[in-house]
Structures are given as structure tokens and as C-alpha cells.
N, C-alpha and C positions, 0 to 999 in steps of 0.2 A: 208975811211970805217974802222970801229972798229971790234973788236971780239965781242962786245956785241951791237948790233944794238940799237939805241935809241927807246924807246917805252914807252907806258903808258898801264896800265891794269885797267880795271874796270868791275865789274858785277861777275855773277857766272853762270855756265852752260857749254854747249859746246864752244870750242874756236872759235872765229870769228876774223880773221885777217882783219883789215881795213887799206887801203893803200889810203891816201889823194891824191888829185890831185895838180896841180901846181908844186912847188918845194918840196912837201911832207910835208909842214907845215900843222897841223891839225886845223888851225883856222877856227872858224865857225862850227866846227863839234860837238860841245859840246852837244847841244841838240839831235842830232841824236844819238850820242854815249850814252847818258843817257837813252834814249828809248830802244836801243838795248841791254844794260847791264841788263834789266829786265829778259831777256832770254838766254844771251850769256855772257861768258867771253870775253870782247872786248879788243883785243890787237891792240892798234893804233900804227902803225909803222911810225917813223919819219926818213926816210932814210938819211937825210943830218944833222939831229940834230938841225934843226933851231929853234924848240921849246925847245931844251934842252941846250942853251947856245952858240950855234955855228954860229948863225946868225952874219954876218959880217966878219967872217974868209973867207979866199980863198976858192974857190970851183972849182974843175975841171968840165970839160964838162961832163955830165952824159950820161949813156947808160941804157937802160931797164935791161940789164944783170946786172948792178951794184945793182940796187934796187932789183931785183928777187933773187939775191945771198944773200943779206943781210936778205931778208924776209925768205928764206930758212933756214938760220941760227937761225932766231928769232924763227921759228916755233920748230926747234929742241930743243930750250931752254924751250919754254913755253908749249908744248904739252905733255900731260901725255903719258907714253909708250902705244903704240898700238892704240892710237886715231889719228883722222885726223881732220883737220881744215876746217870751212867754211871760205871763202875769198871773201872780197868785195873790189873793187878799182874803184875809179871815175877819169875821165879825164887822166892825164899822170898816175895816179895810176892804172887806168884800163888797160893801156899798161903793167905796171909792172906785174900785176897779170896774164895777157895773157902770158907773159914770164915765170912767175913762173909755171904756168901750163904745158908749153911746156918743161921746163928744169927739174922741181922738182916736178913731180905729186904725188910722192909716198904718201905724208902726206897731200893730199888735199881731202876733202870730196866732195865740191861743190864750184863753183867759179861764181861770178857776176861781169862782167866788164862793168861799166857804161859809155857811151859816150867817149870810148878810141879813141884819135885823130890820129889813124894810117891811115891817109887818103890816103897814098900813094898805099894802096891796091885796090882803085877804079880805073876804067878804065882810068879815067881823074885825077888820083891821083897827079901828078905832078903839075898841075895847081892848084888844090884845096889846096895842100900844100902852094904853094907860096901865094895864097890869104889868106890863114889862118894866116900865119906868117906876112903878110903885115898888116892885121887887128889888130893883137896883138901887133906887135912891131914897127908899123909904126909912132907912135906918140911920140916917144922919150921913153927912159928907165930909170927907177929909178936905184939907185946903187945897185950893187950886192955885193959890199964889204965895209967894214969900218963901222963907226958909224952911217950912214944913210941908211945902207942896208936894203932892204925890201924883203919878200919872192917872190914878183912879180919880182923884179930885178934879183934875182938869178934864177928864172924859164925862164925869157926872155933871159938871157945870157947863161945859161948852159943846160937848159932842153928842151925848146921848138923846137929847131931845130932837135937835134939828136932823140928825142922821135917821133916827127911826120915823121921822115924818116924810122921808124921801121916797118917791115913787120913780123907780128906774124908767129912763125913756128908751127901752131897747126895741130893736127891730125884731120882726117875727122871723122865725127859722134862721137865728144866727148860728151858723155852723162852728163858730170859734169858741162858743160860750159853754162851759160846764157849770151848772148849779150844784153844790155839793152840801152835804150835811153829815153829822157824825151818826155812827151806828148807835152811840150811846144817847143820841137825842131823839131817837123815835119817840113819836107821841107828843113831843114838845113843839112849840109854837115856831121855833126857827127852823126845825125839820119840815114842818109844814109849809113854811113860807117858801123854802128852797124848791120844794116839789111843786108848789103852786106856779112859782116863776117859770120853771122848767116847762110844765105843761102850758102855761099861757103862751110863751114865745117858742115853742117847739124846740127848745134846747136839751141837751143831755142832762141827766141827773146822776149823781155818783155819790156813794156813800163812802166815808173815810172812817179810819179807826178812831174810836174814843167819842167824846161828846164835843161841847163847844170849845174846849181847850185841848183838842186832840193834837194840835200842833206842838203842845208843851208836854202832854201826858204820854204820848206815844210817837216821838219824832221819828224813830227808825221806821216803822210801818208807815207812817204818814208821808215821809220824804219818798220811801219806795214807791208807793202808789202815785204820788204827784209825779214823780220821774217818769213812770211808765206812761201816765196819761199824757204828758207833754211830748215825749218821744214818740208816741204813737200817733199823735195828731199831725196830719199833713196841713201846712199853713194854707189857709183859705184866702182867696182874693178878697179885699175890703169891699 
């Protein structure tokens, strides 16, 4: 990690921190970001710098705390004094923003965590985690280092296992949190995980268009609902 976390900024308006999934590479999120930038200053966090020239370099095993610590430093850099940010994270980025809310709540206005794969919270979580890892990592792994490295290779080698083992340390009845899942994920483990977390912590649950990749497959509809959700949320006191 560096003193200045890698990120991109676009748009104007209240700050919206966006934390991508996978290994944090924002690939495919351009159409979503463009639409969100009509109402927000979108700060897209790239925790490993993979979209900023660091793909192929050696990467250590990641922890949600690594990403949330960098996100907190980033917010201190980009937020105007006295303001708080809206925060959205999907997949592994969803786990990171849950950890951000648990550890650094002071500069956050409202948080949406979409299909965060922290499946160990489920009563049968150990089994579900094993199934998830087998489904994603069972058919071979692309390179994580060197000239042929891919973001998926980095994710499988250094993010998938530690992130899916994470149990969020959330406060009960957190009014600033929405747990989200896709309509296309109904009946699947990540939809079940989001509902379980919402019920456990007394937080809101909301369905978004599409499945796990709804941010990419339905950017207009996804951005519209996310914008409505944030603009309707009155900032709560930490």
C-alpha cells in the first residue's frame, strides 16, 4: 500500500466512493461510473493499483482491513472538510466497505454493500465457502504475476480466500447500511448472505437489477437505483 491510494475521480456533487470487486480493478465499471457522475463526484478506488500500472507486480495476500484502511486514507484526501461520503462496494469491494463502516465510520454518510461474499456468516458458512472457492478456483488459475498476469489471477491467488473467510464486525441497527443483492441472484448463496446480514444487524435489504455482475450488465438501471438510494438517505450521526 502507498500513502496515496490509487484512484480516479469523475463528476461533480457529493462524494461517492466506489470500491470494485475482484482484485479491485475497475474494469467494466465505466458505464456505471459515467451515469453516477451526473449526480456525484465518483471516486473509484483501485486498492492494488492494478489499473494504474501495477498489474504483474508481486502482491501479498490481502485482507479486508488492508482495503478499508486505504479507503479511509483516500476519503481523508478527497472529502471537503466537514463532509461525509456515500460508499458503494460490490463483491469483494462489498466486504471492504463493510469493514470500512465497522472501523472508520466517522466520514461515511451511507453505505451500500452489494453481494459481499462473506459467506462464513451463514449457519452452513464453512461448507458454502468451500463450494464457492471450488466453483471459482477449481478449473485452473491465470497468472497473478509477470507479463501475463490478470486481475482474475490476482483475485484467485490473493483475495478470494482471505476475503470469504471474513466476518464483518458490524454494529446492530446500523441505519447507514444497505445490504444489497441482485434479482438474478435469488436462490443463490450471495443473495442469501446479504439477506442474512441484513436480518442479523437490523439493516435494510435491497435488490438491484441483474445478478452478481449487475453493475456491468445493467449499468443504467443499477446507477439509477443506487442514485435514488443515496439521495433518499438522510445522513445519520456516527
